[in-house]
C-alpha positions as CSV (number, residue, x, y, z in Angstrom):
1,X,112.1,51.6,143.5
2,X,110.1,49.6,140.2
3,X,109.5,50.6,137.1
4,X,106.7,49.4,134.5
5,X,107.7,46.7,132.1
6,X,104.7,46.1,130.8
7,X,101.7,48.8,130.3
8,X,97.8,47.4,131.7
9,X,95.9,46.1,129.0
10,X,92.3,45.3,128.9
11,X,91.3,44.2,132.5
12,X,94.9,43.1,133.4
13,X,97.1,45.6,135.4
14,X,101.1,46.9,134.4
15,X,103.2,44.8,135.1
16,X,106.3,46.2,137.6
17,X,109.9,45.2,138.3
18,X,112.6,46.2,140.8
19,X,115.3,45.5,137.6
20,X,115.5,49.1,136.2
21,X,116.1,49.5,132.6
22,X,117.1,52.8,130.7
23,X,117.5,52.8,127.2
24,X,119.4,54.6,124.5
25,X,119.9,54.3,120.7
26,X,121.8,51.9,120.8
27,X,122.2,50.9,124.7
28,X,119.8,49.4,127.4
29,X,121.3,50.9,131.3
30,X,120.8,47.9,133.7
31,X,121.8,50.0,137.4
32,X,122.5,47.8,140.1
33,X,123.7,45.1,137.3
34,X,127.4,43.8,136.1
35,X,125.5,42.0,132.9
36,X,126.7,42.5,129.7
37,X,125.4,41.3,126.9
38,X,124.3,41.7,123.1
39,X,120.4,41.8,122.0
40,X,119.0,38.5,121.4
41,X,118.0,39.0,118.1
42,X,121.4,39.6,116.6
43,X,122.6,35.8,116.1
44,X,126.0,36.4,114.0
45,X,128.4,35.5,116.3
46,X,131.3,37.4,114.5
47,X,128.7,40.9,115.2
48,X,128.0,39.8,118.6
49,X,132.0,39.8,119.3
50,X,132.4,42.9,117.4
51,X,129.6,44.9,119.2
52,X,130.8,43.6,122.4
53,X,134.1,44.4,121.7
54,X,133.0,47.8,120.7
55,X,131.5,48.7,124.2
56,X,133.9,47.2,126.3
57,X,136.1,49.8,124.6
58,X,134.1,52.6,124.9
59,X,133.6,51.5,128.9
60,X,137.3,51.4,129.1
61,X,137.4,55.5,128.0
62,X,134.2,55.5,130.2
63,X,133.8,53.3,133.0
64,X,130.4,52.9,134.5
65,X,129.4,50.5,137.7
66,X,126.6,49.1,135.6
67,X,125.2,46.7,133.4
68,X,124.8,47.1,129.4
69,X,122.9,45.6,126.8
70,X,123.5,46.5,123.0
71,X,120.0,47.0,121.5
72,X,119.3,45.4,117.8
73,X,119.5,48.9,116.2
74,X,123.7,48.3,116.7
75,X,123.3,45.2,114.1
76,X,125.7,45.9,111.4
77,X,126.4,50.0,111.8
78,X,130.1,49.5,111.3
79,X,131.1,53.2,112.2
80,X,129.8,52.6,115.6
81,X,130.1,54.9,118.9
82,X,129.0,54.1,122.1
83,X,130.3,57.6,123.0
84,X,127.8,59.6,122.9
85,X,124.9,57.0,124.3
86,X,127.0,56.3,127.6
87,X,127.0,60.2,128.0
88,X,123.2,60.1,127.6
89,X,122.4,57.5,129.8
90,X,125.1,58.4,132.2
91,X,123.0,62.0,132.5
92,X,119.9,60.1,132.6
93,X,120.4,58.0,135.5
94,X,122.2,60.8,137.7
95,X,118.7,62.8,137.3
96,X,117.0,59.6,138.2
97,X,119.3,58.9,141.3
98,X,118.8,62.7,142.4
99,X,114.8,62.6,142.2
100,X,114.8,58.9,144.2
101,X,117.1,60.7,147.0
102,X,114.2,63.0,147.7
103,X,110.8,61.2,146.3
104,X,108.0,59.7,148.9
105,X,106.3,56.5,148.4
106,X,103.8,55.9,145.2
107,X,106.0,59.4,143.1
108,X,107.1,58.9,140.1
109,X,110.7,59.6,139.4
110,X,111.0,59.3,135.3
111,X,109.1,59.1,132.4
112,X,109.8,58.1,129.0
113,X,110.9,60.1,126.9
114,X,107.9,61.6,124.7
115,X,106.9,60.3,121.5
116,X,108.5,62.8,119.0
117,X,111.7,61.4,120.5
118,X,110.8,58.0,121.4
119,X,110.7,57.9,117.4
120,X,114.2,59.5,116.7
121,X,115.4,56.7,119.1
122,X,113.9,53.4,118.2
123,X,113.5,54.0,114.7
124,X,115.6,56.2,112.6
125,X,119.1,55.0,111.5
126,X,121.1,56.4,109.2
127,X,119.8,55.7,106.3
128,X,116.8,57.9,107.1
129,X,116.6,60.8,104.5
130,X,114.3,63.4,105.4
131,X,112.1,64.1,109.0
132,X,109.6,66.8,108.4
133,X,107.7,68.0,111.4
134,X,105.2,70.9,111.5
135,X,105.8,72.4,115.0
136,X,108.2,74.2,116.1
137,X,108.1,73.4,119.6
138,X,108.6,69.7,118.1
139,X,111.0,70.4,116.1
140,X,113.4,72.1,118.4
141,X,113.2,69.4,120.4
142,X,113.6,66.5,118.3
143,X,116.7,69.0,116.7
144,X,118.4,68.9,120.5
145,X,117.8,65.4,120.8
146,X,119.2,64.5,117.7
147,X,122.2,66.9,118.6
148,X,123.2,64.8,121.8
149,X,122.7,61.6,121.3
150,X,122.6,61.1,116.8
151,X,124.4,64.2,115.8
152,X,124.0,62.5,112.3
153,X,120.5,62.7,112.1
154,X,120.4,65.9,113.1
155,X,120.3,67.8,109.7
156,X,118.1,65.3,108.6
157,X,115.3,67.3,110.7
158,X,113.5,70.1,109.0
159,X,110.5,71.8,109.9
160,X,107.7,71.5,107.2
161,X,106.3,75.3,106.5
162,X,103.4,74.2,103.8
163,X,99.8,75.4,103.8
164,X,98.4,72.1,103.1
165,X,98.4,70.4,106.4
166,X,101.1,67.6,106.7
167,X,98.3,65.0,107.4
168,X,97.1,65.5,104.0
169,X,100.1,66.0,102.6
170,X,101.1,62.1,103.3
171,X,97.7,60.5,103.2
172,X,98.0,59.6,106.9
173,X,94.3,60.3,107.6
174,X,93.6,57.4,104.9
175,X,96.2,54.8,106.4
176,X,94.5,55.9,110.1
177,X,91.2,55.0,108.5
178,X,92.4,52.1,107.1
179,X,94.6,50.4,110.1
180,X,91.1,50.7,112.4
181,X,89.3,48.7,109.8
182,X,88.8,45.2,109.7
183,X,89.4,44.2,106.2
184,X,92.7,44.9,104.3
185,X,92.2,44.5,100.5
186,X,95.3,42.7,98.5
187,X,96.6,43.7,95.4
188,X,96.0,40.3,93.9
189,X,92.0,40.8,94.6
190,X,92.2,39.1,97.6
191,X,91.7,40.5,101.4
192,X,92.8,39.7,104.8
193,X,90.3,40.2,108.0
194,X,91.0,40.9,111.3
195,X,89.3,40.4,114.6
196,X,90.8,41.1,118.1
197,X,89.0,39.5,120.9
198,X,90.7,39.7,124.5
199,X,91.9,36.0,124.4
200,X,93.2,36.1,120.4
201,X,93.4,38.2,117.2
202,X,92.3,35.8,113.9
203,X,93.1,37.3,110.4
204,X,91.3,35.5,107.6
205,X,93.0,35.3,103.9
206,X,90.5,35.6,101.7
207,X,91.0,35.2,97.9
208,X,89.2,37.2,95.0
209,X,85.9,36.2,93.6
210,X,87.0,34.4,90.9
211,X,90.2,32.8,90.7
212,X,90.1,30.8,87.8
213,X,90.6,26.8,86.9
214,X,93.7,26.1,84.7
215,X,96.0,27.6,87.3
216,X,94.2,27.6,90.5
217,X,96.8,26.5,93.2
218,X,99.3,28.8,91.4
219,X,96.6,31.5,92.5
220,X,96.5,30.6,95.7
221,X,99.7,30.1,96.2
222,X,100.3,34.2,95.0
223,X,97.7,35.1,97.1
224,X,99.3,33.8,100.1
225,X,102.8,34.9,99.7
226,X,101.2,38.9,99.1
227,X,98.9,37.9,102.3
228,X,102.2,37.0,104.3
229,X,103.8,40.3,103.6
230,X,100.9,42.2,104.5
231,X,100.1,40.3,107.7
232,X,103.2,40.9,109.0
233,X,103.2,44.4,108.0
234,X,99.1,44.9,109.2
235,X,101.2,43.5,113.0
236,X,102.9,46.4,113.1
237,X,101.2,49.4,112.1
238,X,98.1,47.7,114.4
239,X,100.4,47.1,117.3
240,X,98.5,43.4,117.4
241,X,100.2,41.2,120.1
242,X,99.6,38.4,121.8
243,X,98.2,35.0,120.5
244,X,97.6,35.5,116.7
245,X,95.9,32.6,114.3
246,X,96.4,33.3,110.7
247,X,94.2,31.4,108.5
248,X,95.9,31.3,105.0
249,X,94.2,29.7,101.9
250,X,94.6,25.8,101.9
251,X,97.0,25.0,99.4
252,X,97.9,21.2,98.0
253,X,101.6,21.4,97.2
254,X,103.9,21.2,99.8
255,X,106.9,22.9,98.4
256,X,104.0,26.0,98.1
257,X,103.4,25.4,101.8
258,X,106.9,25.7,102.6
259,X,107.7,28.6,100.5
260,X,104.9,31.0,102.4
261,X,105.9,29.8,105.9
262,X,110.1,30.8,104.8
263,X,108.4,34.1,103.2
264,X,106.3,34.5,106.5
265,X,109.3,33.9,108.9
266,X,111.6,36.5,107.1
267,X,108.6,39.5,106.9
268,X,107.8,39.0,110.8
269,X,111.9,38.7,111.3
270,X,112.1,42.3,110.5
271,X,109.6,43.1,113.3
272,X,111.1,45.0,116.3
273,X,109.4,43.1,118.6
274,X,109.8,39.6,119.3
275,X,107.5,37.4,117.4
276,X,107.3,33.3,117.5
277,X,105.8,31.2,114.6
278,X,104.8,27.8,115.4
279,X,104.5,25.4,111.8
280,X,101.1,25.5,109.7
281,X,98.9,23.0,110.6
282,X,96.9,20.9,108.6
283,X,94.7,22.9,108.0
284,X,96.6,25.8,107.4
285,X,96.5,27.7,110.4
286,X,99.4,29.0,111.5
287,X,100.0,30.5,115.4
288,X,102.1,33.5,115.7
289,X,102.8,34.7,119.2
290,X,104.1,38.2,119.1
291,X,105.0,40.1,122.3
292,X,102.5,42.8,124.0
293,X,103.9,45.7,125.8
294,X,101.1,48.2,125.1
295,X,97.1,48.3,124.0
296,X,96.9,47.8,120.0
297,X,96.0,50.6,117.9
298,X,92.0,49.3,117.9
299,X,91.7,49.4,121.4
300,X,93.7,52.9,121.7
301,X,91.6,54.9,119.3
302,X,88.6,53.6,119.8
303,X,86.1,52.3,122.3
304,X,83.5,49.8,122.9
305,X,80.3,51.7,120.8
306,X,77.3,51.8,123.6
307,X,74.5,51.9,120.5
308,X,75.9,47.9,119.6
309,X,75.9,46.6,123.3
310,X,79.5,46.1,122.5
311,X,79.6,44.1,119.2
312,X,81.7,46.8,117.9
313,X,83.5,49.5,118.3
314,X,83.4,53.7,117.7
315,X,86.1,56.5,117.5
316,X,87.0,58.4,121.2
317,X,85.8,61.5,122.0
318,X,89.3,62.6,121.8
319,X,90.6,61.1,118.1
320,X,86.8,63.1,117.0
321,X,88.2,66.4,118.7
322,X,91.3,66.0,116.8
323,X,89.9,65.7,113.6
324,X,87.4,68.2,113.9
325,X,90.6,70.3,114.8
326,X,92.4,69.2,111.2
327,X,89.1,69.8,109.3
328,X,88.8,73.3,111.0
329,X,92.6,73.5,110.2
330,X,91.4,73.0,106.6
331,X,88.7,75.1,105.8
332,X,90.4,78.0,107.5
333,X,93.7,77.7,104.6
334,X,90.9,77.0,101.9
335,X,88.4,79.3,102.4
336,X,87.8,82.9,104.0
337,X,85.2,83.0,107.0
338,X,84.0,85.0,110.1
339,X,83.8,82.3,112.3
340,X,83.2,78.4,112.9
341,X,80.8,76.1,114.3
342,X,81.2,73.3,115.4
343,X,78.0,70.6,116.0
344,X,78.8,67.5,117.2
345,X,77.4,65.0,120.2
346,X,77.5,66.2,123.5
347,X,80.3,63.6,125.1
348,X,82.2,65.3,121.8
349,X,81.7,68.8,122.8
350,X,82.2,67.9,126.6
351,X,85.8,66.6,125.4
352,X,86.2,70.4,123.8
353,X,85.3,72.1,126.8
354,X,87.1,70.2,129.3
355,X,90.2,68.2,128.2
356,X,91.2,69.5,124.9
357,X,90.3,73.0,125.5
358,X,93.5,74.5,125.8
359,X,93.6,73.0,122.5
360,X,91.1,74.1,121.5
361,X,91.9,77.9,122.4
362,X,95.7,77.3,120.5
363,X,93.9,76.7,117.5
364,X,91.4,79.4,117.4
365,X,94.7,82.0,118.7
366,X,96.6,80.2,115.2
367,X,93.2,80.9,113.1
368,X,92.6,84.5,114.6
369,X,88.4,83.1,114.2
370,X,86.6,82.2,117.3
371,X,85.3,78.7,117.1
372,X,81.6,78.3,118.3
373,X,80.1,75.0,120.0
374,X,76.6,73.4,119.1
375,X,75.5,70.4,120.5
376,X,73.4,68.0,118.3
377,X,71.6,65.5,120.5
378,X,69.9,63.6,117.8
379,X,73.6,62.2,116.1
380,X,75.6,59.9,117.0
381,X,79.1,60.1,118.7
382,X,80.8,59.9,115.4
383,X,78.7,62.4,113.4
384,X,79.9,66.0,113.7
385,X,79.7,69.5,110.9
386,X,81.9,72.3,110.8
387,X,80.2,75.2,109.3
388,X,81.2,78.3,108.0
389,X,80.2,81.4,109.3
């Protein structure tokens, strides 16, 4: 029995391991092992001792022949109770063992939780005030999962009843657009430019057009400090991994360079994914390595553009289908129409008729109006029109 430890990325295949692990919110179960440990990211000695003692106490009440690792999420959680996690992991492993007993070679035995449940398990902390969901089916799934594993969060999950699409309410479309853009504008007037290749990602920090002469060093320092915070956030948002080279604006003041590196390290320390930062070179370059287990946001949501011979990217047909669905939903809520005509490229229309046909049918049923499709051979893949009939 093997487990996928790392998804295939680019031309590299998936990485497999025979050392199985099953995560819950605060624990990772290690079947066939007797190891008990604490996440390496929790460095405080007293906190590590406290968590290990809490784990030992929980296991005395529920003995289990397996190893465990306490996850980073447990750090500083003083009202910690591992009982729900142990029950969840015990139940999950029993189901897996039953499937292993009857499985044939090459058969899928177990898959990780769906995205909506992984968000709760891995990201939702006790200080979360509200989790809003616009699907009753997803809401029911998330609420039951929270009741079983983290009951204190169950009341935070609520169904969103509004007429306005939830992506519009929270400007998610705008955030996706910005996350796929090469350039990120900074409040100081500067900018970041991201370039991803197979080998590495480079980030160039630029100042605004006018930096002044009297306080040039202070302006460069301020821009670099803002860039350090923005880069750390963008690495998480874009899920960029591997080798990252950051070209900060060169500064002469050694104290400013030291403060910048300290601020950058603190910003990267908030990342759930393991990062390592090297010292700044004499040219102002900083090398960062970030563990890569999945495709970046750009690789997952875009594909090589055939119109520029691979020099750029374009949105996938599936991404465009979802944009069209949301556009029709907006139009249906804003205007009366007998139906809708979608005019798009052959690739997008084929996707709507094939892989996304179920989603198209569900949308027609939801709005109670027919949706017609028309191929526009002259349009490129990212161009489409939704016409009210």
